[in-house]
C-alpha positions in Angstrom: -186.7 -73.2 199.8 -188.0 -73.5 203.5 -187.2 -72.3 206.8 -185.9 -75.9 207.7 -183.6 -75.7 204.2 -182.3 -72.6 205.8 -181.7 -73.3 209.1 -179.7 -76.8 208.1 -177.0 -75.3 205.6 -173.7 -73.7 207.1 -172.5 -70.4 207.3 -170.5 -70.6 203.8 -173.8 -71.7 202.2 -176.1 -68.9 203.8 -173.3 -66.5 202.8 -173.2 -68.1 199.6 -176.9 -67.8 198.5 -176.7 -64.5 199.7 -174.1 -63.2 197.2 -176.6 -64.8 194.8 -179.8 -63.5 195.8 -177.9 -59.7 196.0 -176.4 -60.1 192.3 -179.2 -61.2 191.0 -181.7 -58.5 192.7 -179.3 -56.1 191.4 -179.9 -56.9 187.8 -184.1 -57.2 188.0 -183.7 -54.1 189.4 -181.6 -52.5 186.7 -183.3 -53.8 184.3 -186.7 -52.1 185.6 -185.1 -49.0 185.9 -184.1 -49.2 182.6 -187.7 -50.2 181.9 -189.3 -47.3 183.3 -186.5 -44.6 182.1 -187.7 -45.9 178.4 -191.6 -45.8 178.7 -190.9 -42.2 180.2 -189.2 -41.0 177.1 -192.1 -42.4 175.4 -194.8 -40.8 177.3 -193.5 -37.0 178.0 -190.6 -36.8 175.0 -187.1 -37.4 175.0 -186.3 -34.1 176.5 -187.7 -35.2 179.7 -185.2 -37.8 181.3 -182.4 -36.0 181.9 -182.4 -37.3 185.2 -185.5 -37.9 185.0 -186.5 -33.7 185.3 -186.3 -31.0 183.1 -183.1 -28.8 183.9 -184.0 -25.6 184.7 -183.8 -22.9 181.9 -180.4 -20.6 182.1 -181.1 -16.8 183.1 -178.5 -14.2 182.0 -177.4 -12.4 185.1 -178.9 -9.7 187.1 -176.3 -6.1 187.5 -177.2 -4.9 191.7 -179.5 -2.3 192.0 -178.7 -1.4 195.8 -175.8 -1.9 197.5 -174.9 -1.4 201.4 -173.4 2.3 202.5 -171.6 0.5 205.9 -170.1 -2.8 203.4 -169.9 -2.1 199.9 -169.5 -5.5 199.7 -172.8 -6.7 200.0 -175.4 -5.7 197.5 -178.7 -6.9 196.4 -180.4 -7.0 192.3 -183.8 -6.4 193.4 -184.8 -10.4 192.7 -185.9 -12.7 195.8 -186.1 -12.4 198.9 -184.5 -8.6 200.4 -181.3 -9.0 202.6 -181.1 -8.5 205.9 -179.1 -5.7 205.9 -181.4 -3.8 203.7 -184.2 -4.9 206.0 -182.3 -4.1 209.1 -182.0 -0.4 207.5 -186.1 0.0 206.4 -186.9 -1.2 209.9 -185.0 1.8 211.2 -186.6 4.2 208.7 -184.8 4.9 205.8 -186.2 4.3 202.2 -185.1 2.1 199.6 -183.8 5.3 197.4 -180.8 5.9 199.4 -179.8 2.0 198.2 -179.6 2.6 194.6 -176.5 2.5 192.6 -176.0 4.6 190.6 -178.9 7.0 191.2 -179.1 10.1 189.5 -178.3 13.3 191.3 -180.9 15.7 192.4 -181.1 18.3 190.5 -181.1 16.1 186.8 -184.2 14.9 184.4 -185.9 11.0 185.1 -185.0 8.7 182.8 -186.1 10.1 179.0 -189.2 8.5 176.9 -189.1 7.7 173.7 -191.2 9.2 171.7 -193.8 7.1 169.7 
């Protein structure tokens, strides 16, 4: 089809052509996607195509190890980036040991080791 043919078409004819092209394009894109996903399954294994990426391994929840004494609702497990409240407290001279949850008594012994 040439540009002159399009110029001679009415608006209704152009709109119908547009709808036909849209439907055909959607069908071809879907079949192309299906074929690519099938090839990816063959190359990378069947578990590799859950949304095209592997799902992350689930980790058990980690209990908090540190607590903000001024706001006990704020805790940190010790993993990842330090929270702002802890970073600010460490900059003012506090030590991280001051924020440990369930710290042992000062006079008590440390953790016991198992003998081999």
